[in-house]
N, C-alpha and C positions, 0 to 999 in steps of 0.2 A: 697513374703511369706518366713518365716523363715524355716530353715531345720527342718524336723520332729524329735522329740525326739526319740532316740533309746531306746527301752524297752527290756531288756534281762531277760528271765525267766529261771532260773537254773533248770536242771533236773538231777536226779540220780535214781538208782534202789530203789524201794519201796518208792518213793515219793508219797504223798497223792494226788490223782487225783484232788479233788476240791481245794486243796491248791494252785495249779498252774493254773488250768483252770479258776477259778473264777476271779483272777486279770488279767489273760490273756484276758478274754472276756471284762472286764471293760475297759482296755486300748485299746483293739481292737475296741470296739464300740465307745469310746470317740474319737479315731483316725479317725474312719469313719466319725464322725460328724464334726470334725474340721480339718482333714487332717494334724494333727500335732503329731501323735504318730505312730511309726512303731514297732510292737511287734514281737519277735522271741524267739525261744528256744535255749538253749545252754547246752551242757554236756561235760564231759571230752573227750568223743570221739563221732564221728558222727555215732554211732551204736545204735540200739534200746535199750531203757530202759523200764522196766516193773513197773507200778505203784502198790501201795498196793492192789488195787482192781483188778489187773490182766490185765490192759489195756497196750498194747505195743505202745510206742511213739518213733519215730525217730527224734532226735534233728536236728534242721536246721544247727547248727554250733557246732564245737568243741571249746575247750579252745584256740586252736591254730589259728582258723579261725574266731572267733567271732568278729564282729565290736565293737568298744568302746561304752559302754552303758552309756546313760545319766541317766537312771533309771534301777536299778538292783533289781529283785524280787527273794528272796530266800525262797522257800516254805519248808514246813516240811513234816512229815510222819515217819513211822517206820524206814525208811532208814537213817534218819538224825542221829539216835543214833549210827549207825555204821560208817556213813560218817564223823563224827567228827575225825575219825582216818585216813581219806584220806588226806594225806599231800598235794597232788596236788590240790585237790578241795579247801581246806582251803586257800592255797597260792593264788589260782586264785581269790577267793572271796575277799581276802584282797587287791589284786592288782586292781580288778575291782572297788571296793569301793573307792579306791583313785581317780578314774576318774569320778565316778558317782556324779550327783547332789543330787539324792535321792536314798536311799537303803530301800527297804520294805521287812521285814521278815514276814512270815506267819506261825503261829503255832510253831512247834519245829524247824523251820528254824532259830529261835533265838539261838539254840544251836550252829549252824554253825557260826553265827556272834560272839558268845561268844568265841568259839574256835579260831577264827581269831583275837581276842583281840580288837574288835571294840566297846565294850559296856561300857568301863570305864567311871564312873561318870554319866551314863544315867539312865533314868527311863525306865524299860524294862518290857516286858510281853511275854507270850507264852501260849500254851495249858494248861488248868488248871491241867492236869495230870502231867505236867512237871515243875511246879513251883520250887519244891525242887531241881530237877536236874539242873535247870538253876541257882539257888542260889549257888549251889556247883561249878559252873563254872565261876562265876564272883567275883570281889573283893567287900569288904564291902562298897566301894564308889558307887556301882551300886545298884539301888533300884528296886526290883521286885514288880511290881504292879499287884494285883490280881483282877479278876472279872471286867475287862474292855474289850471293843471291840478292842480298839487299843490305843497306846500312840504315841505322836508325839514329837520327839526330834529335829525337824528341818530337819536335813539331814537324820537322821535314824528314820524311822517309823516302828512300830512293832505291829502286831495284835495278838489276842488270837488264839483260835483254829478254823480251817477249814473255816466256812462261814464268820468269822470275817475278813478274807482277802478281801472279797468283800467290807466291810465297809471301811477298811483302804485304799484300792485302789481308791474307790470313793472319799474319803477324799483327797487323793493326787491329783486327777483330779480337785477337787474343789479348792485346793490351787493353782494349776498351771493355770487353765482355767476358774475358776469362778464357783459359786454355780449352776448356771443355766445349765452349761454343765454337771455337775455331776448328777443333777436331771434328765436331759434328758437321760443320759446314763443309769441310774437306771430304768427309765421308759421303755426304749427299751428292757432292760433285764427282765422287769416285776418283779423287785426286790424292795420290800418296804424298802427304805432307811430311817431309823428312825432318822437320825441326821439332818434333815432340820432345819435350824435356821430361825425364823421369827424375824427380827431386825427392830424395829420401834422407832420413837421419843417418849420419855417418857412424860407422862402427870401426872397431880397431883395425880391421882389414883394409880400411880406406885410408889409413895414415899415409902411405906412400903416395897415393893419388893426390891427397890434400897437400902434401909437401911439394910435389911437382908443380901444382897449380900456383902455390905461393912463390916458389922460386922463379917460375916463369913470369909472374907479375913483377917481381923485383927486378929481373933482368930487363923487362920491357920498359919499366919506368926509368931505369938508369940510361937505357939506350935512346929513348925518345925524348925524355925530359931533361937529361943531362945532370941528374943528381941522384944520390942514393937515398931512397925513402926507407927501404928495408935492406939489411945486409943478408946476403944469401946464406952465409954460414949460420945464421940464426935458425934457419928452417931445417932442423935435423929431423930424423924419423922420430926420435924421442919427443921433440917439441910437438909435432903433429899429433902423435898418439896422446900426449898429455892434454892438448886442446880438445880433442875428441872426447876424452874422458871427463873433462871439467865443464864443458859448455855444450850447448845445443848447436852442433855443427851439422850442416846439410850439404850434400854433394849432388850436383846435377849431372845426369848422364844423357847422352844423345846416342842412340843406337849402340848402347853398351859402353861407350867411351866417356870418361869423366871430362866435362867441359867447363865446370864452374863449381864454386863453393861459397858458403857464407856461414856465419854464426849469428844467433840471436840471443841476446842477454837481457836480463830483467832487473838485475840488482843495481845498487848505487854506482853511478859513474862519476868518478872524481873530476873528470874534465868538464862535466856539466855543472858542477858546483851547486849553487842555489837554484839553478834551472832544472835540476834533476826532477823527473816526474814519474811516479809509479804507474801512471796511466800510459806508459810508452814501452815499446820494444826497441832495443838498441842493436843495430846491425853492425857487425864487424867482419873483417877478413873476406869481404866481397871480392871475388876473383873470377876472371873468365879466361879460359885458355886462349892464347894468342893465335892458335890455329882456327879459332872461331870468331875472330874479330869482324865486326860489321854485320853480324847476324842477329843483333838485338838481344843476346842472351843476358847481358847485364840488366837491361830493362825488365826482362821477364823474371829474373831472379828477384829484383826489387819488388815487382808486383806480387810475386809469390810470397815474399816475406811480409808484405802488407796484409795479404789475406791471412797468413799464419798469425800475425800479431792481432788482427781483428778477431780471429777465432778464439783468442785468449781473453777477449773482452777489453782490449786496449784501444785507445783512440789516436795514438801518435806513433808514427814511424820515425825513428831518429838514427842518425849516423854521423860520423866525423870524418874529416879528410885533411891530410897534411896541407897546411896553408900554402906551401911552396908549389904544390902540384896544381898549377893553374888550369890545365886541361881537364883534370878530374873534377875540380871545383865547378867548372862551367857545365860539365856533364850532369852533375847533381841538380844544378839549377834548372837545366832543361828537363829534368825528370820531375819537376814540380816541387822541389824542396826549397824551403825558405832558410836564409842565413840567419842564425840565431846568436852568433857571437864567436869569440876566438879564445882559445886556451893557449897560454904560453908555458911550455915546460922548459926543462933544462936542455937547451940546444935544439929545440924543435917547437913548432907551433901547429895547432889544428884549428880548422874551421868547423863549426857545429851547424848541422842542418836538421830540419824536421819537415814532415808534411802530415796533414791531418788525414785520417782515414775516412773515405766516403762511406755513408750508409750506417755509421755508428749512431745509436740512439741518443748519445749524449753530445752530438755535434749539430750545430746549427748551420744551415746552408744559405748562403746569400749569393746573388748573381752579380758579376762585374763583367758585362759584355758576354764573351764566350767562356770566361774563366769562372769555375765554381770554387768558392772559398769556404772551408769548413772551420767553424769556430767552436771551441769547447764552451759549454755552459760554465 
């Protein structure tokens, strides 16, 4: 059995109680179910701190005695507005983040990450009452996303206010341990987690939904990136129906509403040329509804595709991305994909990415700090 992941929850005076107890309980219950999370509290000193609601908590560790955290949780509360001036706290968060695989901020814990200089170029969020305050603390290259439960930047996950920390923590559990573990954790907490995805093979009746998702993606890329990656007129009903007929296309629904799609292909890929490998599944048409941006659905679709490819006995998950789409290329790198090369077509170019599938019997695992690398025999 692998070592349990160390989950450190930061405390300080006037922290919001639910900001830290919600994620604490999520990882605590998930760890009870799988014996793979160890959760503890840490503060500047091992002396009691008082929450906004007046509860006194004694941290288990100080900054000097705290074990190295694999997952760092930074909650918010009224105290975060004054703790941004606590140089020792900010320095410790910055140092702990350097060692952590995932950092999760809750509510105005985002202000502490901003003060530590950890949000450059990311999509970020916080409590709705602190959007402007957060904007004033980040550079123009950082985008503040409003009215979402959480945003997933890969290594840094950020939630909105208070109870949204539960959603973000469950999302991280799903990323690391699978959707079923997260759902069971939510069930044990009797918390209705609204982000369950129903992913199933597309049928002819899904053609219009797939078409709408693809058109939405094309419009979003043109609007935000300033170029045409796909022309909308390409995505006719007939095109979507043909893709569903010819390939393994999957549609994700949330509470009955289509929110994403992708296809998985196995045959020879011309753009991969000599690098083509039969031990891989190739993802195409990965699309998420713009109404669901910031909810981590793209990450969950990728993780689902990895599980599907693994179930077919393959060891590599591969995809390509238009070279000009810098934001999307960065996203795939944050998802753990390695750049494998470039394909130049007539008037367009694509970057090629892959990541090895953990747990495959034909993969070797080696450790590089907190990063696991899987190499094929």
